[in-house]
C-alpha positions as CSV (number, residue, x, y, z in Angstrom):
1,M,0.1,0.0,0.0
2,N,1.5,3.5,-1.2
3,K,1.9,6.2,1.7
4,A,-1.1,8.5,0.1
5,L,-3.1,5.4,-0.1
6,F,-2.4,4.3,3.6
7,F,-3.2,8.1,4.6
8,I,-6.3,8.2,3.0
9,V,-7.7,4.6,4.3
10,Q,-6.4,5.9,7.8
11,S,-8.2,8.8,7.5
12,L,-11.7,7.4,7.2
13,L,-11.1,4.4,9.9
14,V,-10.3,7.7,12.4
15,T,-13.6,9.2,11.3
16,A,-15.4,6.0,12.1
17,L,-13.9,5.6,15.3
18,V,-14.5,9.1,16.2
19,L,-18.1,9.1,15.2
20,V,-18.9,6.1,16.7
21,Y,-17.1,6.5,20.0
22,S,-15.7,9.9,20.9
23,L,-19.1,11.8,19.3
24,A,-21.4,9.3,20.6
25,S,-19.8,10.1,24.6
26,L,-20.3,13.6,24.4
27,A,-24.1,14.4,23.3
28,P,-26.9,11.9,22.1
29,V,-27.0,12.5,18.2
30,A,-28.6,10.7,15.2
31,L,-26.3,9.0,13.2
32,A,-28.9,8.5,10.6
33,N,-29.6,10.1,7.6
34,A,-33.7,10.1,8.5
35,P,-35.4,12.8,10.1
36,F,-34.0,13.8,13.3
37,T,-36.5,12.1,15.9
38,Y,-35.2,12.7,19.2
39,P,-37.1,12.7,21.8
40,E,-38.8,15.8,22.6
41,L,-38.3,17.6,25.8
42,T,-39.4,20.5,28.1
43,D,-37.0,22.8,29.9
44,S,-38.8,21.8,33.1
45,E,-37.4,19.2,35.3
46,L,-37.0,15.7,33.8
47,T,-38.3,12.9,35.1
48,D,-37.8,9.3,34.9
49,S,-39.9,8.8,32.4
50,D,-37.8,11.3,30.1
51,F,-34.7,9.5,30.8
52,T,-36.4,6.0,29.7
53,R,-37.8,7.6,26.5
54,I,-34.3,8.9,26.0
55,A,-32.5,5.2,26.7
56,T,-34.6,3.3,24.2
57,Y,-34.2,5.6,21.0
58,I,-30.1,5.3,21.9
59,E,-30.7,1.6,22.1
60,A,-32.3,1.9,18.8
61,E,-30.1,3.9,17.3
62,M,-27.0,2.1,18.8
63,K,-28.4,-1.1,17.1
64,A,-29.5,0.4,13.5
65,H,-25.9,1.8,13.5
66,R,-24.2,-1.0,15.1
67,I,-22.5,1.4,17.7
68,P,-20.7,-1.1,20.4
69,G,-21.0,1.3,23.0
70,L,-21.0,4.7,24.1
71,A,-21.8,6.9,27.7
72,L,-24.1,9.6,27.8
73,A,-23.9,12.8,30.0
74,I,-27.3,15.0,30.4
75,V,-27.1,18.8,31.6
76,Q,-30.0,20.9,32.4
77,G,-29.0,24.3,33.3
78,D,-25.5,23.7,35.5
79,R,-26.6,20.6,36.9
80,I,-25.7,17.2,35.6
81,V,-29.0,15.1,35.9
82,H,-28.5,12.0,34.4
83,L,-25.2,9.5,33.4
84,H,-25.6,6.0,32.1
85,G,-23.4,3.7,29.5
86,F,-24.6,1.9,27.0
87,G,-23.4,-1.5,25.5
88,V,-19.7,-3.1,25.9
89,A,-16.2,-1.4,26.1
90,N,-14.2,-4.1,24.7
91,P,-13.8,-7.3,23.6
92,K,-14.3,-9.0,26.9
93,G,-17.5,-7.5,27.1
94,E,-17.4,-5.3,30.0
95,A,-20.3,-3.0,30.1
96,V,-19.6,0.7,29.4
97,T,-20.1,2.8,32.5
98,W,-19.9,6.9,33.0
99,E,-16.6,6.5,33.9
100,T,-15.2,4.5,30.9
101,P,-13.1,6.8,29.2
102,F,-13.0,7.1,25.6
103,I,-10.3,8.8,23.0
104,L,-11.8,11.9,22.0
105,G,-9.6,12.0,18.6
106,S,-10.2,15.9,17.0
107,V,-12.3,17.2,20.2
108,S,-9.3,17.5,22.2
109,K,-8.4,20.6,20.0
110,S,-10.9,22.3,22.3
111,F,-8.4,21.9,25.6
112,T,-6.2,23.2,23.3
113,G,-7.9,26.2,22.2
114,M,-8.9,27.1,25.8
115,A,-5.4,26.8,27.2
116,V,-4.5,29.3,25.0
117,M,-7.0,31.8,25.7
118,Q,-6.4,31.1,29.7
119,L,-2.7,32.4,28.8
120,V,-4.4,35.3,26.3
121,D,-6.3,36.5,29.7
122,A,-3.5,36.1,31.7
123,G,-1.2,38.1,29.3
124,K,0.9,35.6,28.4
125,I,0.1,35.4,24.7
126,E,-1.4,37.8,22.3
127,L,-3.9,36.4,19.3
128,D,-2.4,38.6,17.1
129,A,1.0,38.1,17.7
130,P,3.0,36.3,15.7
131,V,4.0,32.7,16.1
132,Q,7.6,33.4,15.8
133,R,7.6,35.6,19.3
134,Y,6.9,32.2,21.0
135,L,8.7,29.9,18.8
136,P,12.2,32.5,17.1
137,W,12.7,29.2,15.6
138,F,9.4,28.4,13.9
139,H,9.2,28.7,10.0
140,V,7.7,26.5,7.2
141,A,9.2,26.7,3.6
142,D,8.7,30.2,2.7
143,E,10.3,32.3,5.2
144,A,8.3,35.5,4.8
145,A,5.0,33.5,5.3
146,S,6.4,32.2,8.5
147,A,6.5,35.7,9.8
148,A,3.0,36.5,9.3
149,I,1.4,33.5,10.8
150,T,-0.3,34.7,14.3
151,V,-1.8,32.9,17.0
152,R,-5.1,33.8,15.7
153,H,-4.8,32.2,12.2
154,L,-3.7,28.9,14.0
155,L,-6.8,29.1,16.0
156,N,-9.1,29.5,13.0
157,Q,-7.6,27.3,11.0
158,T,-6.3,30.2,8.5
159,S,-2.5,29.7,8.6
160,G,-2.1,28.2,5.3
161,I,-0.7,25.1,6.2
162,A,-1.9,22.2,4.4
163,E,-4.2,19.7,6.1
164,A,-2.0,16.8,4.9
165,A,1.0,18.5,6.7
166,G,-0.8,17.7,9.9
167,L,-1.1,13.9,8.7
168,N,2.7,13.8,8.6
169,N,3.2,11.6,12.2
170,A,0.7,9.4,11.2
171,T,2.8,6.4,11.6
172,S,5.0,7.8,14.7
173,Q,5.1,6.0,17.9
174,D,7.0,8.9,19.6
175,I,5.1,9.9,22.9
176,S,8.2,11.2,24.3
177,D,8.5,14.4,26.2
178,G,10.3,15.8,23.0
179,A,7.7,14.4,20.7
180,L,5.7,17.7,19.9
181,E,8.5,20.0,19.4
182,A,9.6,17.6,16.8
183,Q,6.6,17.4,14.7
184,V,6.4,21.5,15.0
185,R,9.9,21.6,13.4
186,G,9.4,18.8,11.1
187,F,7.1,21.7,9.3
188,S,10.0,23.4,8.4
189,T,9.6,22.4,4.9
190,A,5.5,22.3,4.7
191,R,4.4,24.6,1.7
192,L,1.3,26.9,2.4
193,N,-1.9,26.5,0.4
194,H,-2.8,29.6,0.9
195,P,-1.7,33.3,2.3
196,A,-2.0,33.7,6.1
197,G,-5.2,34.7,7.1
198,E,-6.7,34.2,4.1
199,V,-8.8,30.8,3.7
200,F,-9.7,28.6,6.1
201,E,-7.8,24.8,5.9
202,Y,-8.4,22.3,8.4
203,S,-4.9,21.2,9.7
204,N,-4.0,19.1,12.8
205,A,-0.7,21.4,12.6
206,N,-2.1,24.4,13.6
207,Y,-2.5,23.0,17.0
208,D,0.5,20.8,17.2
209,I,1.9,24.7,17.3
210,L,-0.4,25.7,19.3
211,G,0.0,23.4,21.9
212,L,4.1,24.0,21.5
213,I,3.6,27.6,22.4
214,V,1.1,26.7,25.7
215,Q,4.1,24.2,26.7
216,T,6.5,27.3,26.1
217,V,4.7,29.6,27.5
218,S,3.6,28.3,30.5
219,G,6.7,26.3,31.5
220,Q,4.8,22.8,31.3
221,T,4.1,20.3,29.2
222,Y,1.4,20.6,27.2
223,G,-0.6,17.4,29.2
224,S,0.4,18.5,32.7
225,Y,-0.9,22.1,31.9
226,I,-4.3,20.9,30.7
227,Q,-4.4,18.4,33.8
228,E,-3.7,21.5,35.9
229,H,-5.7,24.2,34.3
230,I,-8.6,22.4,33.1
231,F,-9.2,19.1,34.4
232,L,-8.7,19.5,37.9
233,P,-10.2,22.9,38.2
234,L,-13.6,21.4,36.0
235,E,-13.3,18.4,38.8
236,M,-12.5,16.4,35.6
237,T,-12.1,12.8,37.1
238,N,-11.4,10.1,34.3
239,A,-10.0,12.5,32.1
240,F,-6.5,12.0,30.6
241,T,-3.6,13.2,28.0
242,S,-1.6,10.0,28.8
243,E,-2.7,6.5,27.3
244,T,-1.2,4.7,29.8
245,E,-3.2,6.5,32.3
246,A,-6.5,5.7,30.6
247,M,-6.1,2.0,29.5
248,A,-5.4,1.7,33.1
249,Q,-8.9,3.0,33.8
250,G,-10.6,0.9,31.1
251,L,-10.3,3.2,28.1
252,A,-12.7,1.9,25.7
253,T,-11.4,-0.1,22.5
254,G,-11.4,1.4,19.1
255,H,-13.2,-0.5,16.5
256,R,-13.0,-0.5,12.4
257,F,-15.9,-1.0,10.2
258,W,-15.2,-3.9,8.0
259,F,-17.9,-3.4,5.1
260,V,-21.0,-3.3,7.2
261,A,-20.1,-4.4,10.9
262,P,-17.7,-3.0,13.8
263,L,-14.9,-5.2,14.5
264,L,-13.7,-5.5,18.3
265,G,-10.2,-5.3,20.0
266,R,-8.3,-3.3,17.3
267,Q,-5.4,-1.8,19.3
268,D,-3.7,-0.3,16.4
269,L,-6.4,2.0,16.2
270,V,-5.5,3.3,19.7
271,D,-1.9,3.1,19.1
272,W,-3.0,5.1,15.8
273,C,-4.6,7.8,17.7
274,A,-1.9,7.9,20.2
275,A,0.4,9.0,17.3
276,F,-1.0,12.5,17.1
277,P,0.1,15.1,19.8
278,Q,-2.1,15.5,22.9
279,S,-2.8,19.2,21.5
280,D,-4.6,18.2,17.7
281,G,-5.7,14.5,18.5
282,W,-5.2,12.5,22.0
283,A,-6.7,12.9,24.9
284,A,-9.9,10.5,26.6
285,F,-12.2,11.4,29.0
286,S,-15.5,9.6,30.6
287,G,-19.2,10.6,30.0
288,R,-19.2,12.4,33.4
289,A,-16.2,14.2,32.7
290,S,-17.6,15.3,29.3
291,S,-20.3,16.9,31.9
292,H,-18.0,18.8,33.5
293,F,-16.3,20.5,30.6
């Protein structure tokens, strides 16, 4: 399999993983093309009858779309009113609970954005400052363009860096403390698809760079910053930036769709997601933790 085809196949597989596990853990979404028929609820206090109707709906959707497992959290106003696990978490058939961690994939970019804005509020980062203010050595293939890319461009995915550049680490298994900087230094040969600030193009590269800025400005590793300044204050127990720690707490096993059926026990999906830096794709949390965010 050539490299280009490998990336296409892997992208499709991760999309399936995110839809089945990550997004399902965050909200009760309808994955069908049929009209949205989620049970109507009022703003008044939810009752056991409401929760039963919701569970019936979710179980039917899981069966229709072959979803192995998910965790549900319902927040009403400022209160967590319902937590529940559905289906199985792994090949052993262990049940999903509201404490089962799920890999988030690119949902973890929201942590990076929050971390940047915390540092903006603290006066340590300016949104319209060039990246080179915080990472003086940073550059892409075009030296002039390198100086024009700002923190705001990265946040808004308008830096001009190509989507493909953010996939260059797809086969890496480097989870060392220096992995994030190594990844960002690897963009030195990346060519921009557009001038900075002009066109939206989604790329993991933007959030790799932001993660390294957070790490450099704060003086902490990205993972420790997120744990200390986001997970801890929000009491997000069973939220992780470490694959090892998440697996020790029952990290849900990834799945791949093969034709029409999800296959259990594909550890390589966990490994593949782990190849991405925490700032753009690797974090995990449980249904209960998601309700605190």
